[in-house]
C-alpha positions in Angstrom: 40.5 35.3 2.7 38.5 33.0 4.2 38.8 32.1 8.2 38.6 29.0 8.9 36.2 27.8 12.0 37.9 26.6 15.2 37.8 22.8 15.5 36.1 22.7 18.8 33.5 24.8 16.8 33.1 22.1 14.3 32.9 19.4 16.9 30.5 21.1 18.7 28.1 21.7 15.1 28.4 18.0 14.3 27.7 17.2 17.6 24.5 19.5 17.6 23.6 17.8 13.9 23.7 14.2 15.3 21.4 14.7 18.4 18.6 16.7 15.9 18.9 13.6 13.5 19.0 11.2 16.6 16.0 13.0 17.4 13.8 13.0 13.8 14.8 9.6 13.9 13.2 8.5 17.3 10.4 10.7 16.2 9.7 9.2 13.2 9.9 5.6 14.6 7.9 6.3 17.3 5.4 7.7 15.2 5.3 4.7 12.7 5.1 2.4 15.9 1.8 4.3 17.1 0.6 4.3 13.4 0.7 8.0 13.1 1.2 9.5 9.6 4.8 10.6 9.1 4.9 13.8 8.0 6.6 17.5 8.8 3.6 18.8 11.0 3.5 15.8 13.5 7.4 15.4 13.6 7.3 19.0 14.5 4.9 18.3 17.4 6.8 14.9 18.4 10.3 15.9 18.6 9.6 19.2 20.0 11.9 20.9 16.8 11.2 24.2 15.1 10.1 24.0 11.5 13.4 25.2 10.3 15.3 22.8 11.6 13.6 20.4 8.8 14.7 22.9 6.4 18.2 22.4 7.1 20.1 20.0 4.4 21.3 17.0 6.8 17.2 16.8 8.1 15.6 17.0 4.8 17.9 14.7 2.9 17.5 12.3 6.5 13.6 12.7 5.6 13.9 12.3 1.9 15.6 8.9 2.1 13.1 7.4 4.7 10.2 8.1 2.4 12.4 6.7 -0.7 13.4 3.9 1.6 9.4 3.2 2.3 8.3 3.7 -1.4 11.1 1.2 -2.8 9.9 -1.4 0.2 5.9 -0.6 -0.7 6.5 -0.6 -4.5 7.0 -4.3 -5.2 4.3 -5.3 -2.7 1.8 -2.9 -4.3 2.4 -4.4 -7.7 2.5 -8.1 -6.2 -0.7 -7.3 -5.2 -2.5 -6.2 -8.3 -1.0 -8.8 -10.5 -2.8 -11.4 -7.6 -6.0 -9.1 -8.3 -5.8 -9.4 -11.6 -5.0 -13.0 -11.5 -8.2 -13.4 -9.3 -10.6 -11.4 -11.5 -9.5 -13.5 -14.5 -10.1 -16.5 -12.9 -13.8 -15.0 -11.3 -14.4 -13.8 -15.1 -13.2 -17.3 -16.4 -15.7 -19.3 -13.4 -18.5 -16.7 -14.4 -18.5 -17.8 -18.2 -18.4 -21.1 -17.2 -21.2 -21.1 -14.7 -23.1 -19.1 -17.5 -22.3 -21.6 -20.3 -23.5 -24.4 -17.3 -26.5 -22.8 -16.8 -27.5 -22.6 -20.4 -27.1 -26.0 -20.6 -28.8 -26.9 -18.0 -31.8 -24.8 -19.2 -31.9 -26.4 -22.5 -31.9 -29.9 -20.7 -34.8 -28.4 -18.5 -37.0 -27.5 -21.7 -36.6 -31.2 -23.0 -37.5 -32.3 -19.9 -40.5 -30.6 -19.6 -41.6 -31.6 -23.1 -41.1 -35.2 -22.4 -43.4 -34.4 -19.5 -46.0 -33.0 -21.2 -46.0 -35.5 -24.4 -46.1 -38.7 -20.9 -48.6 -36.4 -19.4 -50.8 -36.5 -23.0 -50.6 -40.2 -23.4 -51.8 -40.6 -20.2 -54.5 -38.6 -20.4 -55.9 -40.8 -23.4 
Protein backbone atom coordinates (compact mmCIF):
# COMPACT_ATOMS: atom_id res chain seq x y z
CA UNK A 1 0.00 0.00 0.00
CA UNK A 2 1.26 3.40 -0.96
CA UNK A 3 0.99 6.20 1.55
CA UNK A 4 -0.21 9.53 0.29
CA UNK A 5 1.77 12.61 1.15
CA UNK A 6 0.04 15.31 3.15
CA UNK A 7 -1.24 18.18 0.99
CA UNK A 8 0.81 20.68 2.97
CA UNK A 9 4.01 18.80 2.10
CA UNK A 10 3.07 18.55 -1.59
CA UNK A 11 2.36 22.29 -1.61
CA UNK A 12 5.69 23.04 0.10
CA UNK A 13 7.59 20.87 -2.43
CA UNK A 14 5.89 22.62 -5.35
CA UNK A 15 6.70 26.01 -3.85
CA UNK A 16 10.37 25.00 -3.52
CA UNK A 17 10.39 23.79 -7.16
CA UNK A 18 8.97 27.10 -8.35
CA UNK A 19 11.56 29.04 -6.33
CA UNK A 20 14.34 26.93 -7.83
CA UNK A 21 12.97 27.43 -11.34
CA UNK A 22 12.80 31.18 -10.69
CA UNK A 23 16.43 31.27 -9.51
CA UNK A 24 17.61 29.29 -12.55
CA UNK A 25 15.65 31.48 -14.98
CA UNK A 26 16.93 34.66 -13.33
CA UNK A 27 20.51 33.35 -13.44
CA UNK A 28 20.14 32.47 -17.13
CA UNK A 29 18.77 35.92 -17.96
CA UNK A 30 21.50 37.68 -15.99
CA UNK A 31 24.27 35.59 -17.54
CA UNK A 32 22.87 36.25 -20.99
CA UNK A 33 22.64 39.99 -20.27
CA UNK A 34 26.28 40.02 -19.15
CA UNK A 35 27.35 38.15 -22.27
CA UNK A 36 28.52 35.06 -20.37
CA UNK A 37 28.12 31.51 -21.59
CA UNK A 38 25.12 29.76 -20.16
CA UNK A 39 26.40 26.44 -18.84
CA UNK A 40 25.95 24.47 -15.63
CA UNK A 41 29.19 25.73 -14.09
CA UNK A 42 28.21 29.38 -14.57
CA UNK A 43 24.64 28.73 -13.44
CA UNK A 44 25.90 27.09 -10.24
CA UNK A 45 28.22 30.00 -9.51
CA UNK A 46 25.62 32.66 -10.30
CA UNK A 47 22.54 31.09 -8.69
CA UNK A 48 24.21 29.63 -5.62
CA UNK A 49 22.39 26.34 -6.17
CA UNK A 50 24.20 23.02 -5.86
CA UNK A 51 25.12 20.83 -8.80
CA UNK A 52 22.60 18.20 -7.71
CA UNK A 53 19.77 20.71 -8.23
CA UNK A 54 20.64 20.84 -11.94
CA UNK A 55 20.21 17.06 -12.19
CA UNK A 56 16.59 17.22 -11.01
CA UNK A 57 14.09 16.61 -13.80
CA UNK A 58 12.22 19.92 -13.52
CA UNK A 59 15.46 21.95 -13.67
CA UNK A 60 17.07 19.79 -16.37
CA UNK A 61 13.92 20.08 -18.53
CA UNK A 62 13.92 23.85 -18.04
CA UNK A 63 17.52 24.16 -19.21
CA UNK A 64 16.97 21.82 -22.16
CA UNK A 65 13.90 23.82 -23.19
CA UNK A 66 15.89 27.06 -23.07
CA UNK A 67 18.68 25.59 -25.22
CA UNK A 68 16.17 24.09 -27.67
CA UNK A 69 14.43 27.47 -27.98
CA UNK A 70 17.80 29.17 -28.54
CA UNK A 71 18.75 26.68 -31.27
CA UNK A 72 15.41 27.16 -33.01
CA UNK A 73 15.94 30.92 -33.01
CA UNK A 74 19.50 30.76 -34.36
CA UNK A 75 19.16 28.01 -36.94
CA UNK A 76 17.16 29.99 -39.51
CA UNK A 77 19.46 32.96 -38.92
CA UNK A 78 22.53 30.85 -39.62
CA UNK A 79 20.98 29.43 -42.76
CA UNK A 80 20.07 32.94 -43.94
CA UNK A 81 23.65 34.07 -43.31
CA UNK A 82 25.01 31.07 -45.22
CA UNK A 83 22.62 31.71 -48.11
CA UNK A 84 23.66 35.38 -48.19
CA UNK A 85 27.32 34.37 -48.08
CA UNK A 86 26.83 31.94 -50.97
CA UNK A 87 25.10 34.66 -52.98
CA UNK A 88 27.90 37.13 -52.22
CA UNK A 89 30.54 34.57 -53.19
CA UNK A 90 28.72 33.85 -56.46
CA UNK A 91 28.52 37.60 -57.16
CA UNK A 92 32.25 38.02 -56.45
CA UNK A 93 33.14 35.07 -58.68
CA UNK A 94 31.00 36.52 -61.46
CA UNK A 95 32.67 39.91 -61.03
CA UNK A 96 36.13 38.33 -61.05
CA UNK A 97 35.31 36.43 -64.26
CA UNK A 98 33.98 39.60 -65.92
CA UNK A 99 37.02 41.65 -64.85
CA UNK A 100 39.42 38.92 -65.98
CA UNK A 101 37.80 38.84 -69.41
CA UNK A 102 37.83 42.64 -69.60
CA UNK A 103 41.50 42.64 -68.60
CA UNK A 104 42.34 40.17 -71.39
CA UNK A 105 40.53 42.34 -73.94
CA UNK A 106 42.39 45.43 -72.75
CA UNK A 107 45.71 43.59 -73.01
CA UNK A 108 44.93 42.63 -76.61
CA UNK A 109 43.94 46.22 -77.41
CA UNK A 110 47.15 47.44 -75.79
CA UNK A 111 49.21 45.04 -77.97
CA UNK A 112 47.43 46.29 -81.10
CA UNK A 113 48.07 49.90 -80.13
CA UNK A 114 51.74 49.15 -79.47
CA UNK A 115 51.98 47.58 -82.90
CA UNK A 116 50.41 50.64 -84.53
CA UNK A 117 52.70 52.91 -82.55
CA UNK A 118 55.70 50.87 -83.68
CA UNK A 119 54.59 51.14 -87.33
CA UNK A 120 54.01 54.88 -87.02
CA UNK A 121 57.40 55.41 -85.41
CA UNK A 122 59.04 53.47 -88.25
CA UNK A 123 57.24 55.64 -90.87
CA UNK A 124 58.45 58.81 -89.15
CA UNK A 125 62.07 57.62 -89.12
CA UNK A 126 62.15 57.15 -92.94
